[in-house]
C-alpha positions as CSV (number, residue, x, y, z in Angstrom):
1,M,-31.4,-61.8,33.4
2,N,-34.1,-61.1,35.0
3,I,-36.1,-57.8,36.2
4,T,-39.0,-57.5,38.3
5,K,-40.8,-54.8,39.7
6,E,-42.6,-54.1,43.0
7,N,-44.8,-51.5,43.6
8,I,-44.3,-49.8,47.0
9,D,-47.3,-47.4,46.8
10,T,-49.0,-45.8,43.6
11,L,-46.3,-43.1,43.1
12,N,-43.4,-45.3,44.3
13,A,-41.5,-48.6,43.0
14,V,-38.3,-51.0,42.9
15,V,-36.8,-52.9,39.8
16,T,-35.0,-55.7,40.8
17,I,-32.2,-56.5,37.8
18,E,-30.9,-60.1,38.7
19,V,-27.4,-60.7,36.2
20,G,-25.9,-63.8,35.6
21,P,-22.5,-64.8,34.0
22,A,-24.4,-65.5,30.7
23,D,-25.4,-61.9,30.4
24,Y,-22.2,-60.4,31.0
25,E,-19.0,-62.5,30.8
26,K,-18.6,-62.3,26.5
27,R,-19.2,-58.5,27.0
28,V,-16.3,-58.9,29.7
29,E,-13.9,-60.8,27.6
30,D,-14.3,-58.6,24.7
31,A,-13.3,-55.9,26.6
32,I,-10.2,-57.5,28.4
33,K,-9.1,-58.7,24.6
34,K,-9.4,-54.5,23.9
35,A,-7.6,-53.5,27.0
36,Q,-4.8,-56.2,25.9
37,R,-4.4,-54.9,22.4
38,Q,-4.3,-51.4,23.6
39,A,-1.4,-52.2,26.2
40,T,2.3,-51.1,27.1
41,L,3.9,-52.6,30.1
42,P,7.5,-52.6,30.6
43,G,9.1,-55.9,29.5
44,F,6.4,-56.3,26.7
45,R,5.7,-55.8,23.0
46,A,2.9,-53.3,22.6
47,G,-0.5,-55.4,22.5
48,K,1.4,-58.7,23.7
49,V,0.7,-58.1,27.8
50,P,-1.1,-61.6,28.9
51,A,-4.6,-61.9,29.3
52,G,-4.2,-62.8,32.5
53,M,-2.2,-60.0,33.7
54,I,-4.5,-57.5,32.3
55,K,-7.8,-59.5,34.1
56,K,-6.0,-59.2,37.1
57,M,-5.0,-55.2,36.7
58,Y,-8.4,-54.3,35.4
59,G,-11.0,-56.9,35.8
60,K,-13.1,-55.8,38.7
61,S,-13.2,-52.3,36.7
62,V,-13.5,-53.7,33.4
63,L,-16.4,-56.2,35.1
64,A,-18.0,-53.0,36.6
65,D,-17.9,-50.6,33.7
66,E,-19.8,-53.3,31.4
67,L,-22.4,-54.5,34.1
68,N,-23.1,-50.5,34.3
69,K,-23.7,-50.9,30.6
70,I,-26.0,-53.7,30.7
71,L,-27.5,-52.2,33.7
72,N,-28.4,-48.7,31.9
73,D,-29.6,-50.6,28.7
74,S,-32.0,-53.2,30.6
75,I,-34.0,-50.8,33.4
76,N,-34.4,-48.3,30.5
77,N,-35.9,-50.6,27.8
78,Y,-38.1,-52.0,30.7
79,I,-39.5,-49.3,31.4
80,V,-39.9,-48.1,27.8
81,E,-41.4,-52.0,27.1
82,N,-43.6,-51.5,29.9
83,K,-44.7,-48.1,29.4
84,I,-43.9,-47.2,32.8
85,E,-44.4,-43.5,33.1
86,I,-41.5,-42.4,35.2
87,L,-40.6,-38.8,37.0
88,G,-36.5,-37.9,37.2
89,N,-34.4,-41.5,36.7
90,P,-33.8,-44.7,38.2
91,L,-32.0,-44.1,41.5
92,P,-29.7,-47.3,42.3
93,K,-30.1,-48.3,46.1
94,A,-27.0,-49.2,48.0
95,D,-28.4,-51.7,50.4
96,D,-25.8,-54.4,49.7
97,K,-22.1,-54.4,49.3
98,I,-21.2,-56.4,46.2
99,D,-18.6,-59.3,45.9
100,W,-16.3,-58.2,43.4
101,D,-13.9,-61.0,43.7
102,N,-15.6,-64.1,44.5
103,G,-19.7,-63.0,42.8
104,K,-21.4,-64.5,39.7
105,E,-24.8,-63.9,40.1
106,F,-25.6,-60.1,40.9
107,T,-28.9,-58.8,42.0
108,F,-29.2,-54.5,41.6
109,K,-32.3,-52.8,42.8
110,Y,-33.6,-49.2,41.7
111,D,-35.9,-46.8,43.0
112,L,-38.3,-45.3,40.2
113,G,-40.4,-42.3,41.1
114,L,-44.0,-43.0,39.4
115,A,-45.9,-39.8,37.5
116,P,-49.0,-39.7,39.0
117,A,-52.7,-40.5,37.3
118,F,-55.1,-37.7,36.5
119,D,-57.0,-36.6,33.9
120,V,-57.2,-33.0,32.5
121,V,-60.3,-31.7,30.5
122,V,-60.3,-28.7,28.4
123,S,-63.9,-28.0,27.4
124,D,-66.3,-24.9,27.6
125,K,-67.8,-26.1,30.7
126,T,-65.1,-24.4,32.1
127,A,-65.0,-20.4,31.5
128,F,-61.6,-17.8,31.8
129,D,-62.1,-14.3,31.7
130,Y,-60.2,-13.4,28.9
131,H,-58.8,-9.4,29.6
132,V,-58.3,-7.2,27.1
133,V,-56.2,-3.7,27.0
134,K,-59.1,-0.8,26.1
135,I,-57.4,1.1,23.1
136,D,-59.0,4.4,23.9
137,D,-58.1,8.2,23.2
138,A,-56.2,8.7,26.0
139,L,-53.7,5.4,25.5
140,I,-53.4,6.9,21.5
141,D,-52.4,10.3,23.1
142,K,-50.1,8.6,25.7
143,Y,-48.5,6.7,22.4
144,L,-48.6,9.8,20.0
145,K,-46.3,11.8,23.1
146,D,-44.1,9.4,22.9
147,V,-43.5,9.0,19.0
148,R,-43.5,12.6,18.9
149,K,-41.0,13.0,21.3
150,N,-38.9,9.9,19.7
151,Y,-38.7,11.9,16.4
152,G,-38.3,15.1,18.1
153,K,-35.6,17.9,17.3
154,P,-33.2,19.6,18.9
155,S,-33.5,23.4,19.7
156,N,-31.7,26.3,21.9
157,P,-34.9,28.0,23.1
158,E,-34.0,31.2,25.1
159,V,-36.0,30.4,28.4
160,A,-35.5,27.0,30.2
161,E,-38.4,25.1,31.1
162,E,-38.4,21.8,33.3
163,K,-37.7,19.3,30.8
164,D,-34.8,21.3,29.3
165,V,-30.7,20.5,29.7
166,V,-28.9,24.0,30.9
167,F,-25.3,24.4,29.9
168,V,-23.7,26.2,32.9
169,D,-20.3,27.2,33.9
170,I,-19.8,26.7,37.6
171,N,-17.6,28.3,40.0
172,E,-17.3,28.3,43.8
173,L,-17.8,31.2,45.7
174,D,-15.5,32.3,48.9
175,E,-17.4,33.8,51.9
176,N,-17.9,37.1,50.6
177,G,-19.7,35.7,47.5
178,E,-17.1,36.0,45.1
179,I,-15.3,33.8,42.8
180,K,-12.8,31.6,44.9
181,A,-9.3,31.7,43.4
182,G,-7.8,28.3,42.8
183,G,-11.8,27.2,43.6
184,I,-13.6,24.8,42.3
185,Y,-14.5,25.8,38.3
186,K,-16.6,23.2,35.6
187,S,-18.7,23.4,32.3
188,T,-21.3,21.0,32.6
189,S,-24.6,20.0,31.9
190,I,-27.7,19.9,34.0
191,G,-30.9,18.2,33.2
192,V,-33.5,20.2,34.9
193,E,-36.2,17.3,35.5
194,R,-33.7,15.3,37.1
195,L,-32.7,17.5,39.8
196,K,-33.7,16.2,43.3
197,S,-34.0,19.9,45.0
198,E,-36.8,22.2,44.4
199,T,-35.1,24.7,45.4
200,A,-32.6,24.2,42.5
201,K,-35.7,23.2,40.0
202,K,-37.0,26.6,40.7
203,K,-33.6,28.8,40.0
204,L,-33.2,27.0,36.6
205,I,-36.6,27.1,35.5
206,G,-37.0,30.5,33.5
207,A,-33.4,30.9,33.4
208,K,-31.5,32.7,30.0
209,K,-28.4,32.9,28.4
210,E,-26.2,34.8,30.4
211,D,-28.1,34.6,33.5
212,K,-25.9,34.1,36.9
213,F,-27.5,32.9,40.2
214,T,-25.8,31.9,42.8
215,I,-27.1,28.2,45.0
216,N,-25.8,26.5,47.7
217,C,-24.0,23.1,46.7
218,K,-26.2,21.4,49.0
219,E,-29.4,22.5,47.0
220,L,-27.5,21.4,43.8
221,Y,-28.0,17.7,44.3
222,A,-28.8,15.5,47.8
223,D,-26.9,12.8,46.2
224,A,-22.9,13.1,47.2
225,V,-21.8,11.0,44.1
226,E,-24.3,13.0,41.9
227,L,-22.5,16.4,43.2
228,A,-19.0,14.6,42.9
229,V,-19.5,14.2,39.2
230,S,-21.4,17.4,38.4
231,L,-18.0,19.2,39.7
232,G,-15.7,17.3,38.9
233,I,-14.7,16.1,42.5
234,N,-14.4,12.9,44.2
235,K,-17.0,11.7,46.4
236,E,-15.0,12.3,49.5
237,E,-14.7,16.0,48.7
238,A,-18.6,16.2,47.6
239,E,-19.1,14.8,51.1
240,A,-17.4,17.7,53.3
241,L,-18.0,20.4,50.6
242,N,-20.3,23.2,52.1
243,C,-20.2,26.1,49.7
244,N,-22.5,28.6,47.5
245,L,-21.7,28.3,43.8
246,Q,-21.9,30.4,41.1
247,L,-24.2,29.4,37.9
248,S,-23.4,31.0,34.4
249,V,-26.1,30.0,31.8
250,K,-24.2,29.2,28.3
251,N,-26.9,27.7,26.6
252,I,-30.3,26.2,27.1
253,A,-31.0,22.8,25.0
254,R,-34.6,21.4,24.6
255,M,-35.8,18.3,22.1
256,E,-38.8,19.8,20.4
257,D,-41.8,17.4,19.7
258,A,-42.5,16.4,16.1
259,E,-45.2,18.2,14.4
260,L,-48.0,15.5,13.7
261,N,-47.6,15.9,9.6
262,E,-46.7,13.6,6.7
263,E,-43.4,14.4,7.7
264,L,-43.1,11.6,10.5
265,F,-45.9,9.6,9.5
266,M,-43.1,9.0,6.6
267,K,-40.3,8.4,9.0
268,V,-42.4,6.4,11.2
269,Y,-43.7,4.0,8.5
270,G,-41.8,4.8,5.5
271,D,-44.6,3.6,2.8
272,G,-46.4,7.2,2.2
273,S,-49.6,5.6,2.9
274,I,-50.4,7.2,6.4
275,K,-51.6,11.0,5.1
276,T,-53.8,12.4,7.7
277,E,-53.8,12.6,11.5
278,A,-56.8,10.7,11.7
279,E,-55.0,7.9,9.9
280,F,-52.1,7.7,12.1
281,R,-54.0,7.3,15.2
282,D,-56.1,4.5,13.7
283,K,-52.7,2.5,12.4
284,I,-51.5,3.2,15.8
285,K,-54.9,1.8,17.6
286,A,-54.5,-1.5,15.3
287,E,-50.4,-1.5,16.4
288,L,-51.5,-1.4,20.0
289,S,-54.2,-3.8,19.6
290,S,-52.0,-6.4,17.9
291,M,-49.2,-5.9,20.3
292,F,-51.8,-6.4,23.7
293,A,-53.4,-9.4,21.9
294,Q,-49.6,-11.0,23.2
295,D,-49.9,-9.8,26.7
296,S,-53.6,-11.0,26.7
297,D,-53.0,-14.3,25.3
298,R,-50.0,-14.6,28.1
299,K,-52.5,-13.4,30.9
300,F,-55.0,-16.0,29.7
301,F,-52.8,-18.8,29.6
302,T,-50.6,-18.0,32.9
303,E,-55.0,-18.2,34.6
304,V,-55.3,-21.3,33.2
305,E,-52.1,-22.8,34.2
306,K,-52.6,-21.5,37.5
307,T,-56.1,-22.9,37.6
308,L,-55.1,-26.4,36.4
309,V,-52.0,-27.3,38.8
310,E,-54.5,-25.6,41.9
311,T,-57.5,-27.8,40.9
312,I,-56.0,-30.8,39.8
313,N,-52.9,-30.9,41.8
314,P,-51.1,-34.1,41.2
315,T,-49.6,-36.0,44.1
316,L,-45.8,-36.1,43.6
317,P,-43.5,-38.4,45.0
318,E,-41.6,-36.0,47.2
319,D,-39.2,-37.9,48.7
320,F,-37.8,-39.7,45.5
321,L,-37.8,-35.8,43.7
322,K,-35.6,-34.6,46.5
323,R,-33.0,-37.7,46.7
324,W,-32.9,-37.4,42.4
325,L,-32.5,-33.9,42.5
326,M,-29.6,-34.4,45.2
327,A,-27.7,-37.1,42.8
328,V,-28.2,-35.4,40.1
329,N,-27.7,-31.6,40.9
330,D,-24.4,-30.1,39.3
331,K,-23.7,-27.8,42.8
332,P,-23.5,-29.8,46.2
333,V,-27.3,-29.2,48.1
334,T,-28.5,-30.2,50.9
335,R,-32.0,-31.6,52.0
336,E,-32.7,-28.1,54.2
337,Q,-32.2,-26.6,51.4
338,L,-34.3,-28.8,48.9
339,D,-36.8,-28.9,51.8
340,T,-37.3,-24.6,51.4
341,E,-37.3,-24.2,47.7
342,F,-39.0,-27.9,47.0
343,D,-42.3,-26.3,46.6
344,A,-41.7,-23.9,43.9
345,W,-40.2,-26.5,41.8
346,G,-42.8,-28.8,42.3
347,Q,-45.3,-26.4,40.8
348,S,-43.7,-26.3,38.5
349,M,-42.9,-29.6,37.7
350,K,-46.9,-30.2,38.3
351,W,-47.4,-28.0,35.1
352,K,-45.2,-29.8,33.1
353,L,-46.9,-33.1,33.9
354,I,-50.5,-31.8,33.4
355,E,-49.0,-29.7,30.0
356,N,-47.6,-33.4,28.8
357,K,-51.0,-34.8,29.7
358,I,-52.9,-32.0,27.6
359,I,-50.1,-32.5,24.5
360,K,-50.5,-36.5,24.8
361,K,-54.6,-36.6,25.0
362,N,-55.0,-34.1,22.4
363,D,-52.4,-35.3,19.8
364,L,-50.6,-32.2,19.8
365,K,-47.8,-32.6,17.5
366,V,-44.7,-30.1,15.9
367,T,-43.6,-31.2,12.4
368,Q,-40.2,-30.5,11.3
369,E,-41.6,-29.0,8.8
370,E,-43.6,-26.3,11.5
371,A,-40.3,-26.1,13.0
372,I,-38.1,-25.1,10.0
373,E,-40.6,-22.7,9.1
374,E,-40.8,-20.7,12.9
375,A,-36.9,-20.8,12.9
376,K,-36.8,-18.9,9.1
377,R,-39.6,-16.7,10.7
378,F,-37.2,-16.1,14.0
379,V,-34.2,-14.8,11.7
380,R,-36.3,-12.7,9.5
381,S,-37.4,-11.1,12.4
382,H,-34.1,-10.9,13.7
383,F,-32.7,-9.4,10.6
384,A,-35.7,-6.6,10.5
385,R,-34.8,-5.5,13.9
386,Y,-31.6,-4.2,12.1
387,G,-33.3,-3.1,9.1
388,Q,-31.8,-5.8,7.0
389,T,-33.3,-8.3,4.5
390,P,-31.9,-11.7,4.3
391,S,-31.6,-13.9,1.4
392,D,-33.9,-17.3,1.2
393,E,-30.2,-18.7,1.3
394,E,-29.0,-16.8,4.7
395,V,-32.3,-17.6,6.2
396,E,-32.2,-21.6,5.4
397,K,-28.7,-21.7,6.2
398,T,-29.3,-20.0,9.9
399,A,-32.5,-21.7,10.5
400,K,-30.7,-24.9,10.1
401,D,-28.1,-23.7,12.4
402,I,-30.5,-22.7,15.2
403,L,-32.2,-26.3,14.9
404,G,-28.7,-28.3,15.1
405,R,-28.0,-26.5,18.6
406,D,-30.0,-28.2,21.4
407,K,-30.8,-25.7,23.3
408,E,-32.1,-23.0,20.9
409,A,-34.0,-25.7,19.3
410,E,-35.7,-26.7,22.4
411,K,-36.8,-23.3,23.1
412,L,-38.0,-22.9,19.6
413,Y,-40.1,-26.1,20.1
414,E,-41.3,-25.3,23.1
415,N,-42.7,-22.0,21.6
416,L,-44.7,-24.1,18.8
417,F,-46.1,-26.3,21.8
418,Y,-47.0,-23.0,23.4
419,T,-48.7,-21.9,20.7
420,K,-50.7,-24.9,20.1
421,I,-51.6,-25.4,23.7
422,L,-52.9,-21.5,23.8
423,N,-54.9,-22.2,20.9
424,L,-56.6,-25.4,22.4
425,F,-57.4,-23.1,25.6
426,K,-59.0,-20.5,23.4
427,T,-61.0,-22.4,21.5
428,N,-62.3,-24.8,23.7
429,Y,-62.8,-22.9,26.7
430,K,-65.5,-20.6,27.3
431,L,-63.9,-17.1,27.5
432,N,-66.0,-13.7,29.0
433,N,-64.1,-11.2,27.2
434,K,-63.3,-8.4,29.9
435,E,-62.7,-4.5,28.3
436,V,-60.1,-2.9,30.7
437,S,-58.1,-0.3,30.8
438,Y,-54.3,0.1,30.5
439,N,-53.3,0.6,34.3
440,E,-55.9,-1.9,35.5
441,F,-54.2,-4.5,32.9
442,F,-50.9,-4.1,34.4
443,G,-51.4,-3.8,37.9
444,I,-50.7,-0.3,37.8
445,K,-52.1,2.1,40.5
446,E,-53.2,5.5,39.5
């Protein structure tokens, strides 16, 4: 066997593999013998079909299979041994037809897409803004409001307000303003805040038990589907309906915000360590800082990724990669589709190349022990979300199951490498810490 490589340019090469009888004859003979032992044909005992007949029947396919195995092993070994960095997989050329009947010497050619050469320098000579959410009193107040609402208690006030739910009996009225015999009747609840009609809102806000008022059906809900659900009719009937309705208030429900006291503090944190509102606010501030720190990291990492891709901008063997994507795609894809979608895919590929360069240059590794500990952490966190504490045996077993599933293990390793690369960036780049408001950080227009 003879293997040679010809560089077409810096990003493309052709590998030629010449195979002779010495490379494949023994393997083909062994495969024919195996087929002979397994063959069953009329007129012959099992395993006693003549080798010549087996060769005549299956010879070409056996030769093709064995050559394919030889070629795959050979080109993969050649790439590894010669430390050739490639993108995608080798693509066989189909330039020449193979004479399977008379050929003894075979020549096969493969296109290679070569990884571009570039360097990545991570040092304090480059600066990035590191945005931090300012945890001010207004943000704490907003969080406090949500906590009090989530742990609130139901009540039945005398007078309805905008955020209340009003329970009503609805009756259809005739042209004289009387309850229509056989007309629409429905007992239902109405969330005042959800009403789109300001007219309806104004009538419900301030309403008391046993109050009755009249409203046109079109004013109750602007959307026919919502009106249909509220009145218990179908959408077509709701679209055609044009009548007055009498609403009789039967009850009012409200969720009262929880009081800021030790009872609430215990419900939220459960350990009795928080005694005062000031301590509660300090605890919330610490939690928000920790939560937003992860957002700061992601924002920073994304900015570094974007900058590195734009500044380094590794050149890709685009034509090769498009042909490779067409070859390996599970679903049929046209060249026109690839031309349209390739830029986004290419940006992702460029970052992957840069990321791999960073990992290799800085000797970043994830050990088996680190992977196991990360899997265990994930398991404990998952159980904790449901208020459960698993045993050490459960954690160990579930962690091993995760690492035994390729996709989940791959995701776990990706997360660990992300953390290592993030720490490398934060340690080596110069960071300009910038404190910004919550709305500015998340791009919310005020």
